[in-house]
C-alpha positions as CSV (number, residue, x, y, z in Angstrom):
1,M,13.2,-23.3,19.1
2,R,16.9,-22.4,18.9
3,W,18.3,-18.9,18.7
4,L,21.4,-18.2,16.6
5,R,23.4,-15.0,16.7
6,E,25.3,-14.5,13.5
7,D,27.9,-12.0,12.3
8,H,29.3,-11.1,15.7
9,D,30.8,-7.9,14.2
10,M,27.2,-6.9,13.4
11,P,25.1,-7.6,16.5
12,Q,21.9,-6.4,15.0
13,H,21.2,-9.7,13.2
14,Y,18.9,-12.5,14.4
15,T,18.0,-15.9,13.0
16,S,15.5,-18.6,14.1
17,R,13.9,-21.6,12.6
18,H,10.1,-22.3,12.5
19,S,7.4,-24.4,11.0
20,A,4.0,-23.2,9.7
21,V,0.9,-24.8,8.2
22,I,0.1,-23.0,5.0
23,R,-3.0,-24.2,3.1
24,D,-2.9,-27.5,5.0
25,A,0.8,-28.1,4.1
26,S,3.6,-28.0,6.7
27,I,6.4,-25.5,5.7
28,D,9.8,-25.3,7.4
29,F,11.4,-21.9,7.1
30,T,14.1,-19.7,8.6
31,A,13.3,-16.3,9.9
32,E,16.0,-13.6,9.6
33,A,15.9,-10.1,11.0
34,G,18.9,-7.9,10.2
35,R,20.3,-4.5,9.7
36,V,21.4,-3.2,6.3
37,S,23.9,-0.3,6.3
38,I,23.1,2.2,3.5
39,S,25.7,4.5,1.9
40,D,25.3,7.2,-0.8
41,E,27.3,7.5,-4.0
42,S,30.3,9.0,-2.2
43,G,30.5,6.2,0.3
44,R,29.1,8.2,3.2
45,T,26.9,6.1,5.5
46,L,23.3,7.4,5.5
47,G,21.9,5.1,8.1
48,D,20.4,1.6,8.7
49,A,17.5,-0.1,7.1
50,W,16.2,-3.4,8.3
51,T,14.8,-6.5,6.6
52,F,12.7,-9.3,8.0
53,A,13.0,-12.4,5.8
54,Y,11.2,-15.7,5.8
55,I,13.1,-18.3,3.7
56,R,11.9,-21.8,3.1
57,D,14.4,-24.4,4.1
58,E,16.4,-25.9,1.2
59,A,15.1,-23.2,-1.1
60,E,16.4,-23.5,-4.7
61,V,17.7,-20.6,-6.8
62,E,14.6,-20.9,-9.0
63,R,12.4,-20.0,-6.0
64,P,11.0,-16.4,-6.3
65,V,11.9,-13.7,-3.8
66,L,9.2,-11.2,-2.9
67,F,10.3,-7.9,-1.4
68,L,7.4,-6.1,0.5
69,F,7.2,-2.5,1.8
70,N,4.6,-0.1,3.0
71,G,4.5,3.6,2.1
72,G,3.9,6.8,4.0
73,P,6.5,7.9,3.0
74,G,8.0,7.2,6.4
75,C,6.2,4.0,7.4
76,S,7.8,0.7,8.4
77,S,6.6,-2.5,6.9
78,L,4.5,-3.3,10.0
79,W,1.2,-3.5,8.2
80,L,2.2,-5.8,5.5
81,H,4.5,-7.8,7.8
82,L,1.6,-8.6,10.2
83,G,-1.2,-8.4,7.7
84,G,-1.2,-12.1,7.0
85,L,1.1,-12.4,4.0
86,G,3.9,-13.3,6.3
87,P,3.8,-16.3,8.7
88,W,2.1,-14.4,11.5
89,R,-0.7,-11.9,11.5
90,A,-2.2,-9.4,13.9
91,A,-5.4,-10.8,15.4
92,V,-7.8,-8.0,14.4
93,P,-11.3,-8.3,15.9
94,R,-13.7,-9.6,13.3
95,E,-16.5,-7.2,14.4
96,L,-15.9,-3.7,13.0
97,D,-17.5,-2.0,16.0
98,A,-15.6,-4.0,18.6
99,A,-13.2,-2.3,20.9
100,P,-9.5,-3.0,20.1
101,V,-8.2,-6.0,22.1
102,V,-4.5,-5.9,22.8
103,R,-4.1,-9.4,24.3
104,D,-3.6,-12.5,22.2
105,T,-2.8,-10.2,19.4
106,L,-0.5,-12.5,17.4
107,E,-1.6,-15.6,15.5
108,P,-0.2,-17.9,12.7
109,S,-1.4,-16.9,9.3
110,P,-2.7,-19.8,7.1
111,D,-2.6,-17.4,4.1
112,A,1.1,-16.6,4.2
113,L,2.9,-16.7,0.9
114,V,6.0,-18.5,2.2
115,D,4.9,-21.6,0.4
116,T,5.2,-19.8,-2.9
117,A,8.1,-17.3,-2.4
118,D,10.7,-16.3,0.1
119,L,9.5,-13.1,1.7
120,V,11.6,-10.0,2.6
121,F,9.8,-7.2,4.4
122,V,11.7,-3.9,4.2
123,D,11.8,-1.2,6.8
124,P,13.3,2.0,5.3
125,I,16.0,4.1,7.0
126,D,14.7,5.8,10.2
127,T,11.7,3.5,10.5
128,G,11.3,0.3,12.6
129,F,14.6,-0.4,14.2
130,G,16.5,1.6,11.5
131,R,18.0,5.0,12.2
132,L,19.8,7.8,10.4
133,A,23.6,7.9,10.8
134,D,24.9,10.6,13.1
135,G,25.1,14.0,11.4
136,V,22.9,12.9,8.4
137,E,19.9,15.2,7.8
138,P,16.5,13.6,6.8
139,A,16.7,15.4,3.5
140,A,19.4,13.0,2.4
141,I,16.9,10.2,2.1
142,S,13.6,12.2,1.6
143,S,12.9,12.2,-2.2
144,V,11.4,9.8,-4.6
145,D,14.8,9.3,-6.4
146,R,16.9,8.8,-3.3
147,D,14.3,6.5,-1.8
148,A,14.1,4.3,-4.9
149,G,17.9,4.1,-5.0
150,I,18.1,3.1,-1.4
151,T,15.4,0.5,-1.8
152,A,17.3,-0.9,-4.9
153,Q,20.4,-1.0,-2.8
154,I,18.6,-3.0,-0.1
155,V,17.2,-5.5,-2.6
156,R,20.5,-6.0,-4.4
157,S,22.3,-6.4,-1.1
158,W,19.9,-9.0,0.2
159,L,20.1,-11.0,-3.1
160,E,23.9,-10.9,-3.1
161,R,24.3,-11.9,0.6
162,H,22.0,-14.9,0.1
163,N,23.4,-15.9,-3.3
164,R,20.0,-15.3,-5.0
165,L,20.8,-13.1,-7.9
166,E,19.5,-15.7,-10.3
167,S,16.1,-16.0,-8.5
168,P,13.0,-14.4,-9.9
169,V,12.5,-11.0,-8.1
170,Y,9.1,-9.5,-7.3
171,L,8.3,-6.2,-5.6
172,L,5.1,-5.5,-3.6
173,G,4.4,-2.0,-2.4
174,E,1.4,-0.5,-0.6
175,S,0.2,3.1,-0.9
176,Y,3.2,5.3,-1.3
177,G,5.1,2.0,-1.6
178,T,3.5,1.6,-5.0
179,I,5.5,4.7,-6.2
180,R,8.6,3.3,-4.5
181,A,8.0,-0.1,-6.3
182,A,7.6,1.5,-9.7
183,L,10.8,3.6,-9.4
184,T,12.8,0.8,-7.7
185,A,12.0,-1.6,-10.5
186,T,13.6,0.7,-13.1
187,A,16.4,1.7,-10.7
188,L,17.3,-1.9,-10.4
189,L,17.1,-2.5,-14.1
190,T,19.3,0.5,-15.1
191,A,21.9,0.2,-12.3
192,D,25.6,-0.6,-12.9
193,E,24.9,-4.0,-11.4
194,P,21.4,-4.5,-12.8
195,V,18.7,-6.8,-11.4
196,A,15.7,-7.8,-13.5
197,V,12.3,-7.5,-11.8
198,S,9.8,-10.2,-12.9
199,G,6.7,-8.5,-11.5
200,V,5.4,-5.6,-9.4
201,A,2.4,-5.9,-7.2
202,M,0.7,-2.7,-6.0
203,L,-1.8,-2.6,-3.1
204,G,-3.7,0.7,-3.0
205,Q,-1.8,2.1,-6.0
206,C,-1.2,5.9,-6.0
207,V,1.2,6.3,-8.9
208,N,-1.3,8.7,-10.6
209,A,-2.3,10.5,-7.4
210,Q,-1.3,13.8,-8.9
211,E,-4.1,13.4,-11.4
212,T,-6.8,11.9,-9.2
213,T,-6.4,14.2,-6.1
214,Q,-9.5,16.2,-5.5
215,R,-8.5,19.8,-6.2
216,P,-10.5,22.8,-7.3
217,G,-10.9,22.7,-11.0
218,N,-9.8,19.1,-11.4
219,P,-12.9,17.1,-12.4
220,V,-10.9,13.9,-12.7
221,G,-10.5,13.7,-9.0
222,F,-14.3,13.7,-8.5
223,I,-14.9,11.3,-11.3
224,A,-12.3,8.9,-9.9
225,A,-13.8,9.1,-6.4
226,L,-17.4,8.2,-7.4
227,P,-17.0,4.4,-7.3
228,L,-15.7,4.6,-3.8
229,L,-18.7,6.9,-2.7
230,A,-21.1,4.4,-4.4
231,A,-19.5,1.4,-2.6
232,T,-19.6,3.2,0.8
233,A,-23.2,4.3,0.4
234,W,-24.2,0.8,-0.6
235,Y,-22.4,-0.7,2.4
236,H,-24.2,1.6,4.9
237,G,-27.6,1.2,3.3
238,K,-27.8,4.7,1.8
239,S,-27.7,3.7,-1.9
240,A,-30.6,3.5,-4.3
241,H,-28.9,0.3,-5.7
242,G,-29.1,-1.9,-2.6
243,A,-30.4,-4.8,-4.7
244,L,-27.1,-4.9,-6.7
245,T,-23.9,-6.7,-5.6
246,L,-21.0,-4.6,-4.4
247,D,-19.1,-5.2,-7.6
248,E,-22.1,-4.4,-9.8
249,V,-22.8,-1.0,-8.0
250,V,-19.1,0.0,-8.3
251,R,-18.9,-0.8,-12.0
252,R,-22.2,1.0,-12.8
253,A,-21.0,4.0,-10.8
254,H,-17.8,4.0,-12.8
255,A,-19.7,3.8,-16.1
256,F,-21.9,6.7,-15.0
257,A,-18.9,8.7,-13.7
258,V,-16.9,8.7,-17.0
259,D,-20.0,9.4,-19.1
260,E,-22.9,11.6,-17.8
261,Y,-21.2,12.7,-14.6
262,A,-18.0,13.7,-16.4
263,A,-19.9,15.7,-19.0
264,A,-21.8,17.6,-16.3
265,L,-18.6,18.5,-14.4
266,L,-16.8,19.6,-17.6
267,T,-19.7,21.7,-18.8
268,G,-20.8,23.1,-15.5
269,E,-24.4,22.0,-16.2
270,M,-26.5,20.1,-13.7
271,P,-29.4,18.4,-15.5
272,G,-32.0,16.8,-13.3
273,P,-31.5,13.2,-14.4
274,V,-27.7,13.4,-13.7
275,V,-28.4,14.9,-10.2
276,E,-30.9,12.2,-9.4
277,R,-28.5,9.4,-10.5
278,L,-25.7,10.9,-8.5
279,A,-27.9,11.1,-5.5
280,G,-28.8,7.5,-5.9
281,F,-25.2,6.4,-6.0
282,T,-23.9,8.6,-3.2
283,G,-26.8,8.6,-0.8
284,L,-26.7,12.4,-0.6
285,G,-29.7,14.6,-1.3
286,A,-30.2,16.4,-4.6
287,E,-30.1,19.9,-3.1
288,E,-26.9,19.0,-1.2
289,L,-25.4,18.0,-4.5
290,R,-26.5,21.1,-6.4
291,A,-25.1,23.3,-3.6
292,R,-21.8,21.6,-4.1
293,R,-21.9,21.8,-7.9
294,L,-22.0,18.0,-8.0
295,R,-18.5,17.9,-6.5
296,V,-18.4,15.6,-3.5
297,D,-15.1,15.7,-1.6
298,K,-14.1,12.4,-0.1
299,E,-13.1,13.9,3.2
300,E,-16.4,15.8,3.6
301,F,-18.3,12.7,2.5
302,R,-17.0,10.9,5.6
303,T,-18.9,13.3,7.8
304,L,-21.9,13.8,5.5
305,L,-23.1,10.2,4.7
306,L,-24.1,9.2,8.2
307,A,-24.7,12.6,9.7
308,D,-28.3,11.7,10.4
309,R,-27.0,8.8,12.6
310,G,-24.3,11.0,14.3
311,L,-21.5,8.9,12.8
312,V,-18.2,9.6,10.9
313,L,-16.6,7.1,8.6
314,G,-13.1,5.8,8.9
315,L,-10.3,7.4,6.8
316,T,-8.5,4.3,5.6
317,D,-11.6,2.0,5.7
318,A,-15.0,3.5,5.2
319,R,-16.8,0.5,6.8
320,Y,-15.6,1.6,10.2
321,T,-17.5,4.4,12.1
322,L,-17.3,6.4,15.3
323,P,-19.7,8.9,16.9
324,A,-19.1,12.4,15.5
325,P,-17.0,14.7,17.7
326,A,-18.9,16.6,20.3
327,G,-17.1,19.8,19.7
328,A,-14.4,21.5,17.6
329,G,-11.8,21.2,20.3
330,E,-12.1,17.4,20.6
331,P,-9.0,15.5,19.3
332,H,-9.3,13.8,16.0
333,V,-9.6,10.0,16.3
334,D,-10.0,7.9,13.1
335,A,-12.5,5.1,13.3
336,A,-10.3,2.6,11.5
337,S,-7.0,3.5,13.0
338,V,-8.2,3.3,16.6
339,R,-9.4,-0.3,16.0
340,L,-6.3,-1.5,14.1
341,D,-3.2,0.4,15.2
342,P,-3.0,-0.8,18.9
343,V,-3.5,-4.5,17.8
344,F,-0.8,-4.3,15.1
345,Y,1.7,-2.6,17.4
346,A,1.2,-5.1,20.3
347,A,1.4,-8.0,17.8
348,A,4.7,-6.6,16.4
349,R,6.3,-6.5,19.9
350,R,5.3,-10.1,20.5
351,L,6.7,-11.2,17.1
352,F,10.0,-9.4,17.6
353,T,10.6,-10.6,21.1
354,E,9.1,-14.0,21.2
355,H,9.7,-15.3,17.7
356,L,12.6,-13.3,16.3
357,G,14.6,-12.9,19.5
358,I,15.1,-9.1,19.3
359,P,15.6,-7.5,22.8
360,R,12.5,-5.8,24.1
361,K,14.5,-2.7,24.9
362,R,14.9,-1.8,21.2
363,R,12.4,0.8,20.2
364,Y,10.4,0.1,17.0
365,R,9.2,3.2,15.1
366,V,6.0,2.4,13.2
367,A,6.2,5.7,11.3
368,V,8.0,9.0,11.2
369,A,6.7,12.3,9.8
370,A,8.4,12.2,6.4
371,H,5.6,13.4,4.0
372,E,6.0,17.0,5.0
373,R,9.6,17.2,4.0
374,W,9.5,14.7,1.0
375,N,10.5,15.9,-2.4
376,Y,8.1,14.2,-4.8
377,L,9.7,15.6,-8.0
378,E,12.0,13.3,-9.9
379,N,15.3,14.7,-11.0
380,A,14.6,13.2,-14.4
381,A,11.5,15.4,-14.7
382,V,13.3,18.7,-14.2
383,G,14.3,20.1,-17.6
384,R,11.5,18.4,-19.5
385,F,8.7,20.6,-20.8
386,G,6.7,21.7,-17.8
387,G,9.1,20.0,-15.4
388,S,9.9,23.0,-13.3
389,A,11.2,22.3,-9.9
390,M,8.9,22.4,-6.8
391,P,6.9,24.2,-5.7
392,S,6.1,25.3,-9.3
393,P,2.5,24.4,-10.5
394,F,4.2,23.1,-13.7
395,A,6.0,20.3,-12.0
396,M,5.6,16.9,-13.6
397,F,5.0,13.6,-11.7
398,D,5.0,10.8,-14.3
399,Y,5.5,7.8,-12.0
400,P,3.5,5.5,-14.3
401,A,6.2,6.0,-16.9
402,H,8.3,3.6,-14.8
403,L,5.8,0.9,-15.1
404,A,5.6,1.4,-18.8
405,A,9.4,1.3,-19.0
406,L,9.6,-1.9,-17.0
407,L,7.1,-3.7,-19.2
408,R,8.8,-2.4,-22.4
409,A,12.3,-3.5,-21.2
410,N,11.3,-6.8,-19.8
411,A,9.0,-8.8,-22.0
412,G,8.2,-11.2,-19.1
413,A,7.4,-8.6,-16.5
414,R,3.8,-8.2,-15.2
415,L,1.8,-6.0,-12.9
416,F,-0.7,-6.8,-10.2
417,F,-3.1,-4.2,-8.7
418,G,-5.1,-4.9,-5.5
419,T,-7.7,-2.4,-4.2
420,G,-10.1,-2.3,-1.4
421,Y,-13.6,-1.1,-2.4
422,F,-13.9,1.0,0.8
423,D,-10.4,2.5,0.6
424,T,-10.9,6.3,0.8
425,L,-7.2,7.0,0.1
426,T,-6.3,5.0,-3.0
427,T,-9.6,4.2,-4.8
428,V,-10.8,1.8,-7.4
429,G,-11.6,4.8,-9.6
430,S,-8.0,5.9,-9.5
431,L,-7.0,2.5,-10.8
432,E,-9.5,2.7,-13.6
433,H,-8.0,6.0,-14.6
434,L,-4.5,4.6,-14.6
435,R,-5.6,1.7,-16.8
436,S,-7.4,3.9,-19.3
437,Q,-4.8,6.7,-19.6
438,Y,-1.4,5.1,-19.7
439,G,-1.6,2.4,-22.3
440,L,-0.3,-0.4,-20.1
441,P,-0.8,-3.7,-21.9
442,A,-3.9,-5.3,-20.6
443,A,-2.6,-8.8,-21.2
444,R,0.2,-8.2,-18.6
445,L,-2.0,-6.7,-15.9
446,R,-3.8,-8.6,-13.1
447,E,-6.2,-7.1,-10.7
448,G,-8.0,-7.9,-7.4
449,R,-10.8,-6.0,-5.7
450,Y,-11.7,-6.8,-2.1
451,P,-14.6,-5.8,0.2
452,A,-12.4,-4.0,2.7
453,G,-10.4,-0.8,3.0
454,H,-6.9,0.5,2.4
455,M,-5.4,-2.4,4.3
456,M,-7.6,-4.9,2.7
457,Y,-5.8,-7.8,4.4
458,T,-7.3,-6.8,7.8
459,D,-10.5,-8.5,6.6
460,P,-10.1,-12.3,6.8
461,H,-12.0,-13.1,3.6
462,S,-10.2,-10.3,1.7
463,L,-6.9,-11.6,3.0
464,A,-7.6,-15.1,1.7
465,A,-8.6,-13.8,-1.7
466,L,-5.6,-11.5,-1.9
467,S,-3.3,-14.3,-0.9
468,D,-4.7,-16.5,-3.6
469,D,-4.4,-13.7,-6.2
470,L,-0.8,-13.0,-5.3
471,R,0.1,-16.6,-5.2
472,A,-1.3,-17.0,-8.7
473,F,0.5,-13.9,-9.9
474,V,3.9,-15.1,-8.8
475,R,3.4,-18.7,-9.9
476,E,2.2,-17.5,-13.4
477,G,5.4,-15.7,-13.8
478,T,7.6,-18.6,-12.8
479,A,5.8,-21.4,-14.4
């Protein structure tokens, strides 16, 4: 392996060459890690973002470029970067109840997408190795509009520097990154120097979170959550539908949710047959459900379902469990995070130092606390009917409008949605609601469902299926 230091006036740039075996084929590629300086409209420097790119050697301009980013907001791309879609992955223990092992944490990924597209993982400003410029306040980058504009600047800058403006461009966002992807797609399309996006992939979509969040008086939130509750109860042996497959129980739960369950929530009535069916799907007792007026909060469900076993379910992945806290003063530990986070972080340090040549002394921020200060209201929404500025209860959050605008403006653009059945944050039911309420053309939508959680790629079988689905999605658009 040979290290190259490029752009001597910008020392934060590293390049190395590698080979990988992807689906039994040997792929030669160049890995690039580099800083991207970001400025606002006035030319003031806001800070540095970073990109980690994997470019197949002798790539032609027709080769797609896929930009990938996580969410938070305030998260680096660590999870997607080492989830297996890139050339290396974090070696997560296969057994869900295994202790996290932080040795031999990095391994090649046979499911990487570098055979299909050049990959660019994006760390936003103030995450990863990126930092805010001196004197710049976090508010300067902490809104949906500014974030989308910055991400569009990163995408355009990378394409220009690599002479790839004529390449098909795809965006892949996870969690809040799905909001970023939707707004970035239209920001790129409507900029003074426009870039057309061929497709947007969303893993754990939350563009309609304002409608499916479980709030008092919002029955949609409980309707959308039911398929998740049914999947989780089925997985842990608490369902009355154990003889069905996972997909069958989820689809039956959805049909029940939008029919009998929705009617019961909207009318306030609790007929016996509906209570019994709800108990069969959720694994909770009829009296428990009546006491809750048939409204099952996802967060409470994590402690209720396996209370008889003394276990609490994981937040991002309900397959994981931990013993319930012994007392109220015990620190909160999430069953999924404690198994995954240490492995991913250790794997990242090995990747950066051993394969990308980045000095060990550089500190990598996995995430920063951005959600609390984030402005989720689009400037475009202010002034429209009901579009009062925050914190008004009449604020509007029409992120799906960006997806509709992209498909309307670009006849060839398509969308892909990937969801983990056991994802308690961004659920299958939320995606069903998005599909039914926003009139997105079904012929241009693709979907994958996987027997895992929010980060579905941590499950080897789900990773392989996700990789196949994304590979087909990109190839279909460039055939």
